[in-house]
TORKOL-313798 format. One record per residue (C-alpha): residue in one letter; x, y, z. Coordinates in pm, whole numbers, plus 50000, padded with zeros to 5 digits. Layout:
BEGIN
[r 'A' [X Y Z]],
...
REM end
This chain:
BEGIN
[r 'M' [52000 81364 17043]],
[r 'Q' [51883 80979 17029]],
[r 'I' [51543 80881 17060]],
[r 'L' [51366 80527 17079]],
[r 'S' [51022 80542 16886]],
[r 'I' [50791 80261 16905]],
[r 'Q' [50502 80299 16664]],
[r 'S' [50351 80176 16331]],
[r 'S' [50504 80115 15995]],
[r 'V' [50349 80150 15659]],
[r 'A' [50492 80062 15286]],
[r 'Y' [50315 80300 15160]],
[r 'G' [50231 80640 15300]],
[r 'H' [50346 80836 15639]],
[r 'V' [50191 80742 15989]],
[r 'G' [50344 80618 16297]],
[r 'N' [50712 80580 16250]],
[r 'S' [50685 80595 15890]],
[r 'A' [50593 80978 15964]],
[r 'A' [50770 81041 16300]],
[r 'V' [51123 80931 16170]],
[r 'F' [51243 81125 15873]],
[r 'P' [51123 81477 16039]],
[r 'L' [51325 81373 16319]],
[r 'Q' [51616 81255 16136]],
[r 'R' [51582 81558 15941]],
[r 'L' [51614 81791 16236]],
[r 'G' [51956 81615 16334]],
[r 'A' [51827 81341 16584]],
[r 'E' [51889 80975 16583]],
[r 'V' [51595 80770 16621]],
[r 'W' [51594 80414 16696]],
[r 'P' [51246 80281 16562]],
[r 'I' [51075 79951 16663]],
[r 'D' [50780 79876 16473]],
[r 'T' [50434 79758 16617]],
[r 'V' [50305 79681 16293]],
[r 'Q' [50411 79654 15939]],
[r 'F' [50111 79734 15733]],
[r 'S' [50119 79793 15322]],
[r 'N' [49919 80111 15418]],
[r 'H' [49737 80278 15663]],
[r 'P' [49397 80140 15744]],
[r 'G' [49226 80474 15650]],
[r 'Y' [49202 80324 15285]],
[r 'G' [48959 80088 15406]],
[r 'A' [49162 79800 15356]],
[r 'H' [49536 79689 15431]],
[r 'T' [49764 79377 15433]],
[r 'G' [50044 79329 15725]],
[r 'T' [50108 79200 16034]],
[r 'V' [50089 79309 16373]],
[r 'S' [50403 79281 16580]],
[r 'A' [50412 79020 16846]],
[r 'P' [50462 79183 17189]],
[r 'E' [50746 78950 17305]],
[r 'T' [50941 79032 16944]],
[r 'I' [50939 79429 17075]],
[r 'R' [50990 79315 17423]],
[r 'A' [51321 79116 17306]],
[r 'L' [51408 79412 17090]],
[r 'I' [51451 79632 17393]],
[r 'D' [51626 79388 17569]],
[r 'G' [51870 79345 17308]],
[r 'M' [51934 79708 17297]],
[r 'A' [51966 79744 17702]],
[r 'V' [52236 79473 17657]],
[r 'R' [52402 79670 17426]],
[r 'G' [52423 79910 17698]],
[r 'V' [52293 80241 17465]],
[r 'L' [51993 80314 17649]],
[r 'A' [52209 80524 17867]],
[r 'G' [52244 80749 17562]],
[r 'C' [51893 80788 17477]],
[r 'D' [51707 81107 17561]],
[r 'A' [51358 81019 17502]],
[r 'L' [51104 80738 17452]],
[r 'L' [50866 80824 17176]],
[r 'S' [50529 80580 17178]],
[r 'G' [50238 80614 16952]],
[r 'Y' [49986 80335 16792]],
[r 'L' [50025 80005 16950]],
[r 'G' [49835 79766 16741]],
[r 'D' [49783 79469 16996]],
[r 'P' [49730 79566 17379]],
[r 'G' [50021 79327 17498]],
[r 'T' [50254 79577 17350]],
[r 'G' [50129 79819 17618]],
[r 'A' [50351 79632 17853]],
[r 'A' [50674 79601 17619]],
[r 'V' [50626 79994 17586]],
[r 'L' [50612 80018 17990]],
[r 'Q' [50919 79743 18010]],
[r 'A' [51106 80040 17751]],
[r 'A' [51011 80321 17966]],
[r 'R' [51130 80162 18326]],
[r 'L' [51480 80053 18125]],
[r 'L' [51546 80367 17968]],
[r 'R' [51470 80578 18305]],
[r 'D' [51709 80308 18489]],
[r 'A' [51965 80371 18240]],
[r 'N' [51906 80750 18192]],
[r 'P' [51701 80920 18490]],
[r 'R' [51697 81226 18292]],
[r 'A' [51504 81076 17990]],
[r 'V' [51123 81124 17922]],
[r 'W' [50850 80930 17790]],
[r 'C' [50661 81096 17525]],
[r 'C' [50335 80927 17467]],
[r 'D' [50118 81003 17197]],
[r 'P' [49791 80797 17319]],
[r 'V' [49651 80698 16973]],
[r 'M' [49294 80575 16994]],
[r 'G' [49056 80739 16771]],
[r 'D' [48923 81062 16661]],
[r 'E' [48592 81274 16597]],
[r 'G' [48418 81107 16323]],
[r 'P' [48576 80729 16306]],
[r 'G' [48551 80726 16725]],
[r 'I' [48762 80474 16875]],
[r 'Y' [48938 80251 16620]],
[r 'V' [49209 80046 16814]],
[r 'R' [49144 79695 16955]],
[r 'P' [48958 79631 17301]],
[r 'G' [49222 79695 17576]],
[r 'I' [49450 79961 17438]],
[r 'E' [49230 80227 17544]],
[r 'S' [49241 80110 17913]],
[r 'F' [49613 80082 17921]],
[r 'F' [49660 80418 17795]],
[r 'R' [49422 80565 18053]],
[r 'D' [49506 80347 18350]],
[r 'Q' [49890 80256 18284]],
[r 'A' [50029 80456 18046]],
[r 'V' [49950 80813 18180]],
[r 'P' [50049 80787 18522]],
[r 'Q' [50413 80691 18397]],
[r 'A' [50448 80939 18108]],
[r 'D' [50591 81300 18120]],
[r 'V' [50466 81404 17803]],
[r 'L' [50116 81323 17649]],
[r 'T' [49989 81448 17312]],
[r 'P' [49616 81345 17256]],
[r 'N' [49371 81520 17017]],
[r 'Q' [49073 81666 17182]],
[r 'F' [48849 81358 17143]],
[r 'E' [49137 81139 17284]],
[r 'L' [49182 81383 17595]],
[r 'A' [48787 81338 17664]],
[r 'R' [48846 80960 17634]],
[r 'L' [49125 80964 17893]],
[r 'T' [48949 81161 18163]],
[r 'G' [48591 81145 18097]],
[r 'L' [48527 81519 18075]],
[r 'D' [48356 81739 17832]],
[r 'C' [48620 81875 17648]],
[r 'T' [48395 82107 17393]],
[r 'T' [48420 82429 17597]],
[r 'T' [48751 82619 17698]],
[r 'P' [48678 82567 18067]],
[r 'G' [48604 82194 18015]],
[r 'L' [48911 82158 17788]],
[r 'M' [49117 82326 18057]],
[r 'A' [48964 82093 18297]],
[r 'A' [49006 81788 18158]],
[r 'I' [49404 81923 18073]],
[r 'A' [49443 82005 18437]],
[r 'A' [49310 81631 18546]],
[r 'L' [49525 81464 18307]],
[r 'R' [49840 81658 18441]],
[r 'G' [49713 81543 18791]],
[r 'R' [49781 81189 18712]],
[r 'M' [50092 81208 18496]],
[r 'R' [50414 81119 18651]],
[r 'A' [50495 81319 18972]],
[r 'D' [50867 81361 18905]],
[r 'G' [50822 81469 18527]],
[r 'P' [50750 81801 18348]],
[r 'R' [50386 81672 18313]],
[r 'I' [50355 81824 17978]],
[r 'V' [50011 81793 17802]],
[r 'L' [49991 81917 17415]],
[r 'V' [49636 81870 17282]],
[r 'T' [49566 81857 16915]],
[r 'S' [49247 81942 16687]],
[r 'V' [49116 82144 16926]],
[r 'H' [48776 82345 16846]],
[r 'T' [48573 82509 17125]],
[r 'E' [48317 82801 17162]],
[r 'T' [48635 83010 17095]],
[r 'T' [48754 82879 16814]],
[r 'R' [48719 83116 16486]],
[r 'A' [48554 82958 16211]],
[r 'G' [48780 82847 15952]],
[r 'D' [49045 82779 16230]],
[r 'L' [49210 82494 16444]],
[r 'D' [49341 82509 16776]],
[r 'L' [49615 82344 16968]],
[r 'V' [49660 82383 17333]],
[r 'V' [49991 82285 17551]],
[r 'A' [50006 82298 17944]],
[r 'G' [50319 82298 18177]],
[r 'A' [50349 82530 18436]],
[r 'L' [50127 82759 18189]],
[r 'A' [49902 82690 17940]],
[r 'H' [49914 82850 17583]],
[r 'R' [49719 82827 17271]],
[r 'L' [49804 82831 16934]],
[r 'R' [49574 82888 16638]],
[r 'T' [49616 82793 16270]],
[r 'P' [49396 82791 15947]],
[r 'R' [49214 82469 15896]],
[r 'L' [49308 82372 15571]],
[r 'P' [49039 82144 15337]],
[r 'I' [49230 81835 15369]],
[r 'T' [49237 81563 15595]],
[r 'A' [49569 81365 15578]],
[r 'N' [49638 81043 15799]],
[r 'G' [49968 81108 16022]],
[r 'A' [49981 81472 16077]],
[r 'G' [49935 81405 16464]],
[r 'D' [50221 81171 16449]],
[r 'V' [50455 81435 16303]],
[r 'I' [50331 81678 16501]],
[r 'A' [50410 81469 16849]],
[r 'A' [50768 81377 16710]],
[r 'V' [50854 81747 16598]],
[r 'F' [50736 81873 16928]],
[r 'L' [50913 81651 17143]],
[r 'F' [51273 81749 16946]],
[r 'H' [51203 82090 17026]],
[r 'L' [51130 82025 17398]],
[r 'L' [51453 81802 17408]],
[r 'S' [51620 82086 17236]],
[r 'G' [51560 82315 17554]],
[r 'R' [51269 82523 17425]],
[r 'S' [50986 82590 17627]],
[r 'P' [50644 82379 17559]],
[r 'E' [50456 82673 17398]],
[r 'E' [50805 82743 17177]],
[r 'A' [50798 82370 17079]],
[r 'M' [50420 82370 17007]],
[r 'A' [50478 82684 16783]],
[r 'E' [50741 82498 16621]],
[r 'A' [50585 82166 16539]],
[r 'A' [50217 82338 16445]],
[r 'S' [50409 82590 16186]],
[r 'A' [50599 82283 16017]],
[r 'V' [50292 82054 16000]],
[r 'H' [50064 82339 15887]],
[r 'G' [50321 82379 15584]],
[r 'V' [50372 82015 15498]],
[r 'L' [49980 82017 15486]],
[r 'G' [49981 82308 15282]],
[r 'A' [50193 82173 15032]],
[r 'T' [50019 81852 15018]],
[r 'H' [49672 82003 14957]],
[r 'S' [49850 82222 14682]],
[r 'A' [49980 81901 14522]],
[r 'G' [49643 81713 14542]],
[r 'A' [49815 81468 14726]],
[r 'R' [49661 81210 14991]],
[r 'E' [49979 81120 15171]],
[r 'L' [50178 81395 15352]],
[r 'L' [50456 81502 15125]],
[r 'L' [50753 81470 15411]],
[r 'I' [50977 81483 15164]],
[r 'A' [50898 81720 14906]],
[r 'A' [50825 81962 15177]],
[r 'Q' [51078 81891 15429]],
[r 'A' [51241 82227 15414]],
[r 'E' [50924 82334 15681]],
[r 'F' [51105 82153 15929]],
[r 'I' [51364 82359 15944]],
[r 'N' [51212 82672 15821]],
[r 'P' [50853 82682 15845]],
[r 'S' [50699 82939 15511]],
[r 'R' [50463 83068 15776]],
[r 'R' [50528 83078 16165]],
[r 'F' [50232 83097 16406]],
[r 'E' [50275 83249 16723]],
[r 'P' [50095 83086 17074]],
[r 'E' [49932 83302 17304]],
[r 'T' [49839 83272 17692]],
[r 'C' [49519 83087 17780]],
REM end
């Protein structure tokens, strides 16, 4: 399995490619990372140094890979944090070149824009790129609940509202693709106190519930998207892939919380990606 991953990178910590690449490699995938930014640390610390990659640099890297003829063996494009709205065009270019070389390849787009609390935290133009250009070309989308509302303009705080928003989003995705939507960090009127839900929808919709841990760890969504994509590519159903990803990430978060660490303990808790210490089962919505 070979995956092209276009996301952010940090020298310290685990977000973007710095969160997604190792779990994918630990599971057995070959990963080709292209970094949209190179920061000292994620902006959640309040300050960081580093640079945003120029869109033309990203396009040149993609073109160089295409010239090598390697895209025919690539199974998927995984994209996340962009850094610059101009990078969106480079990601679309990557999706086009990949599908030209391998029509069976899928694009898993994590529309990183913001979250409850901080709100939108990306540059102007990135939100509209995801909504108007990425969604119609994506095969798999992994928004959190806040991002789902921004992409659809619908109230997602109730279960009927959430399901309507997912249906609306799936209706705008690439018609020839599987049109799979995984929504993370879900809390509706049916979510029990102290819990957190994930919902995935393809042909059917399923929900998975996990205990909410008293920890806020940047990069957890990036890891879930990557591990979810891996298991989809391995032949698992959307609900099975969701269960594998959620169980693994819950184990990593538990280890991180127990250690009192701020950054995800991806290396120390890597066994969770292979054999999660606790497994959660999905149920039909």
